[in-house]
C-alpha positions as CSV (number, residue, x, y, z in Angstrom):
1,M,-0.2,-6.7,1.0
2,P,0.5,-2.9,1.1
3,D,-0.5,-0.7,-1.7
4,K,2.4,-0.3,-4.2
5,R,2.0,3.5,-4.2
6,Q,2.5,3.6,-0.4
7,I,5.6,1.3,-0.7
8,A,7.1,3.6,-3.4
9,A,6.4,6.7,-1.3
10,S,7.8,5.2,1.9
11,F,11.1,4.1,0.3
12,S,11.4,7.4,-1.6
13,R,11.2,9.3,1.7
14,A,13.8,6.9,3.1
15,A,16.4,7.4,0.4
16,P,18.6,9.9,2.4
17,T,18.7,7.7,5.5
18,Y,18.6,4.1,4.0
19,D,22.3,3.4,3.9
20,S,22.8,4.5,7.5
21,A,20.5,1.7,8.7
22,A,21.0,-1.0,6.1
23,A,23.8,-3.1,7.6
24,F,21.6,-6.1,7.8
25,Q,20.4,-5.7,4.3
26,R,23.9,-5.5,3.0
27,E,24.9,-8.7,4.9
28,V,22.0,-10.6,3.3
29,G,22.8,-9.3,-0.2
30,E,26.4,-10.2,0.1
31,R,25.5,-13.8,1.1
32,L,23.4,-14.0,-2.1
33,L,26.2,-12.6,-4.2
34,N,28.5,-15.3,-2.8
35,L,26.1,-17.9,-4.3
36,L,26.6,-16.5,-7.8
37,P,29.3,-17.1,-10.5
38,V,31.9,-14.6,-11.3
39,S,33.3,-14.1,-14.8
40,P,35.6,-15.9,-15.1
41,A,34.7,-18.3,-12.3
42,S,37.1,-18.1,-9.4
43,E,38.2,-20.6,-6.8
44,E,36.2,-18.7,-4.2
45,W,33.0,-19.0,-6.2
46,R,33.6,-22.7,-6.8
47,K,33.6,-23.3,-3.0
48,N,30.4,-21.4,-2.4
49,A,28.4,-21.8,-5.7
50,V,25.1,-23.5,-5.8
51,V,24.9,-23.7,-9.6
52,E,26.9,-25.9,-11.8
53,E,30.2,-24.6,-13.1
54,G,29.7,-22.7,-16.4
55,A,26.2,-21.5,-15.6
56,G,26.0,-17.7,-15.7
57,E,29.7,-17.2,-16.2
58,K,29.2,-15.2,-19.4
59,V,27.0,-12.4,-18.0
60,Q,26.6,-9.9,-20.8
61,S,23.8,-8.0,-19.1
62,W,22.2,-7.9,-15.7
63,L,19.3,-6.2,-13.9
64,D,19.2,-5.2,-10.2
65,I,15.5,-5.4,-9.3
66,G,14.6,-3.1,-6.4
67,C,18.0,-1.5,-6.5
68,G,17.3,0.8,-3.5
69,S,20.2,3.0,-2.8
70,G,22.3,1.2,-5.4
71,H,24.7,-0.6,-3.1
72,F,24.4,-3.9,-5.0
73,T,24.2,-2.2,-8.3
74,R,27.7,-1.0,-7.8
75,L,28.9,-4.4,-6.6
76,L,27.3,-6.1,-9.6
77,A,29.1,-3.6,-11.9
78,A,32.4,-4.5,-10.2
79,R,31.7,-8.2,-10.4
80,Y,30.8,-8.1,-14.1
81,P,32.8,-5.2,-15.5
82,K,32.3,-6.0,-19.2
83,S,28.6,-6.3,-19.0
84,Q,25.7,-3.9,-19.4
85,G,24.1,-3.0,-16.1
86,Y,20.5,-2.0,-15.5
87,A,18.9,-0.9,-12.2
88,L,15.2,-0.8,-11.5
89,D,13.1,0.4,-8.5
90,I,9.5,1.4,-8.0
91,A,10.5,4.3,-5.7
92,Q,11.6,7.4,-7.7
93,G,13.4,8.8,-4.7
94,M,15.5,5.7,-4.3
95,L,16.2,5.5,-8.0
96,H,17.4,9.2,-8.1
97,H,19.6,8.7,-5.1
98,A,21.1,5.5,-6.6
99,K,21.7,7.0,-10.0
100,S,23.7,9.8,-8.4
101,Q,26.1,7.1,-7.1
102,G,26.6,5.4,-10.5
103,G,27.0,1.7,-11.2
104,A,24.6,1.0,-14.0
105,E,24.2,2.3,-17.6
106,H,20.4,2.4,-17.4
107,W,18.0,3.4,-14.6
108,I,14.3,2.5,-14.8
109,A,11.4,3.3,-12.6
110,A,9.2,0.2,-12.8
111,D,7.7,-2.7,-11.0
112,A,9.1,-6.3,-10.7
113,E,5.7,-7.6,-11.6
114,N,5.7,-5.8,-15.0
115,L,9.3,-5.6,-16.3
116,P,9.5,-3.1,-19.2
117,F,12.0,-5.2,-21.2
118,S,11.8,-7.5,-24.2
119,E,12.2,-11.3,-24.1
120,G,15.7,-12.6,-23.5
121,S,17.2,-9.3,-22.4
122,F,19.4,-10.5,-19.5
123,D,21.7,-13.2,-18.3
124,L,21.2,-12.4,-14.6
125,L,18.4,-10.9,-12.5
126,F,19.4,-10.0,-9.0
127,S,17.1,-8.8,-6.2
128,N,17.9,-8.2,-2.6
129,L,15.0,-7.9,-0.1
130,C,12.5,-6.5,-2.6
131,L,10.2,-9.3,-3.7
132,Q,8.5,-9.5,-0.3
133,W,6.6,-6.4,-1.3
134,C,5.2,-8.1,-4.4
135,K,1.7,-9.6,-4.1
136,N,1.9,-11.8,-7.1
137,L,5.2,-13.8,-6.9
138,E,4.0,-16.0,-9.8
139,Q,3.9,-13.0,-12.0
140,V,7.4,-11.9,-10.9
141,L,8.8,-15.4,-11.8
142,S,6.9,-15.3,-15.1
143,E,8.4,-11.9,-16.0
144,A,11.8,-13.1,-14.9
145,G,11.5,-16.1,-17.2
146,R,10.4,-14.0,-20.1
147,T,13.3,-11.5,-19.8
148,L,16.1,-14.0,-19.1
149,R,18.1,-15.6,-21.8
150,P,18.3,-19.5,-21.8
151,G,20.6,-20.5,-19.1
152,G,20.2,-17.2,-17.2
153,L,19.8,-16.9,-13.5
154,L,17.3,-15.3,-11.1
155,A,18.8,-14.7,-7.7
156,F,16.8,-13.1,-4.9
157,T,16.4,-12.7,-1.2
158,S,13.1,-12.0,0.4
159,L,11.3,-12.1,3.8
160,A,9.0,-14.8,5.0
161,S,6.3,-14.9,7.7
162,G,7.7,-14.9,11.2
163,T,9.9,-11.8,10.5
164,L,9.9,-9.5,13.5
165,A,7.8,-12.1,15.4
166,E,8.9,-10.6,18.8
167,L,7.7,-7.1,17.8
168,N,4.4,-8.5,16.5
169,A,3.8,-10.5,19.7
170,A,4.4,-7.5,21.8
171,W,1.9,-5.4,19.8
172,Q,-0.7,-8.2,20.1
173,A,-0.5,-7.7,23.8
174,A,-1.5,-4.0,23.3
175,D,-4.3,-4.0,20.6
176,H,-5.9,-5.9,17.7
177,F,-4.4,-3.8,14.9
178,T,-1.6,-5.0,12.5
179,H,1.6,-3.1,13.5
180,V,4.1,-5.4,11.7
181,N,4.3,-6.0,7.9
182,R,3.1,-9.5,7.0
183,F,4.9,-11.7,4.5
184,R,4.1,-15.0,2.8
185,A,5.1,-18.2,4.4
186,F,8.2,-20.0,3.2
187,A,6.0,-22.9,2.1
188,G,4.4,-20.4,-0.3
189,Y,7.8,-19.5,-1.7
190,Q,8.6,-23.2,-2.1
191,A,5.3,-24.0,-3.8
192,I,5.5,-21.1,-6.3
193,C,9.1,-21.7,-7.2
194,R,8.6,-25.4,-7.7
195,A,5.6,-24.8,-9.9
196,S,7.5,-22.4,-12.1
197,D,9.5,-23.3,-15.2
198,F,12.8,-22.6,-13.4
199,K,15.3,-25.1,-12.1
200,L,15.9,-24.7,-8.4
201,H,19.6,-24.4,-7.7
202,H,19.0,-23.1,-4.2
203,L,16.0,-22.3,-2.0
204,S,16.2,-21.9,1.7
205,C,15.0,-19.9,4.7
206,H,17.1,-18.8,7.6
207,A,16.1,-17.3,10.9
208,E,18.5,-14.5,11.5
209,L,18.5,-13.1,15.0
210,H,19.6,-9.6,15.8
211,H,19.6,-7.6,19.1
212,Y,18.9,-4.0,19.6
213,P,19.9,-1.9,22.7
214,T,16.5,-0.2,22.8
215,L,13.1,-0.5,21.2
216,R,13.5,3.0,19.8
217,K,16.7,1.8,18.0
218,L,14.7,-1.0,16.3
219,T,11.7,1.1,15.3
220,G,14.0,4.0,14.2
221,E,15.9,1.6,12.0
222,L,12.7,0.4,10.3
223,K,11.6,4.0,9.7
224,A,15.0,4.9,8.3
225,L,14.8,2.0,5.9
226,G,11.3,2.9,4.8
227,A,10.2,-0.6,6.0
228,H,8.0,0.5,8.9
229,N,4.4,-0.7,9.1
230,L,2.7,-0.5,5.7
231,S,-0.1,-2.9,6.3
232,P,-3.6,-2.0,5.2
233,N,-4.8,-2.9,8.7
234,R,-2.4,-0.7,10.5
235,P,-3.9,1.5,13.2
236,P,-5.1,5.1,12.5
237,G,-2.8,7.9,13.7
238,L,0.2,7.2,15.8
239,G,-1.4,4.3,17.7
240,G,-1.8,6.1,21.0
241,R,0.7,6.5,23.9
242,A,-1.1,4.0,26.1
243,R,-0.9,1.2,23.4
244,F,2.7,2.0,22.7
245,A,3.5,1.8,26.4
246,A,1.7,-1.5,26.7
247,M,3.7,-2.9,23.7
248,T,7.0,-1.6,25.2
249,R,6.3,-3.3,28.5
250,A,5.5,-6.6,26.7
251,Y,8.7,-6.4,24.5
252,Q,11.0,-5.5,27.4
253,Q,10.1,-8.9,28.9
254,K,12.2,-10.4,26.2
255,Q,15.2,-8.4,27.1
256,C,18.4,-10.4,27.5
257,A,22.1,-9.6,28.0
258,K,22.5,-8.8,24.3
259,G,19.5,-6.5,24.1
260,L,16.0,-6.9,22.6
261,P,15.8,-9.8,20.1
262,A,14.4,-9.3,16.6
263,T,14.2,-12.3,14.2
264,W,14.2,-11.9,10.4
265,Q,13.1,-14.9,8.3
266,V,15.3,-14.6,5.2
267,V,14.6,-16.5,2.0
268,Y,17.6,-17.2,-0.3
269,A,16.9,-18.4,-3.9
270,V,18.9,-19.0,-7.0
271,L,16.8,-20.2,-10.0
272,G,17.9,-21.1,-13.5
273,K,16.2,-20.8,-16.8
274,A,16.4,-23.9,-19.0
275,T,19.0,-23.8,-21.8
């Protein structure tokens, strides 16, 4: 896994450009939101919900873990207008940008693996495409369980192995270095969640295919998001023109009418703390 300091620095640098490239991230987060209760529960929620009616309806306080630019912090504030909102991110630059947009009463620079809150602080923990950067998911779930009140919910999306498989395969045709971030297998998410004290309301992985007009469009989007290659085994320097050209030739063999394919393996989870 990448060093947390490098992750924080990368996303801090990306704060000004993140929203311009985050359409996919917003789509994923909105699907997660649609799995959660509203207060009071609406007919729309009853059609989509994966938790029993009544669970999580009385959200008095919530925490957005890995809030990024604050897009979902603001949506959570609108969804639970009478509750106390907290937003947390490891990247100071992202947190500063998000805070300037509003949405939460409290903004905290901290790590999901070490939440700086007392026991039973929240009714809802929400995290969109953040936990893939955490090496110790067991610790994340332990911290979530500690800081949730009985009956509270942990809802998160994450990325699993196989994400950007096309880009990874193209790079493998060029050299032996790691050019694409590596994530845990979905089986790992399943084992860790099932071994936790949480009740699994929902846990699934979906391959979401996107197409890009050019390779530069894809790599530029990853850079704008701060999600470019952060692997410890990444190549030194820029990787070399010859290697990049070889990778480009390999990737272009996958070109189709819609463009260059890129697959994201997205994990959706809604877990409940026992009452």
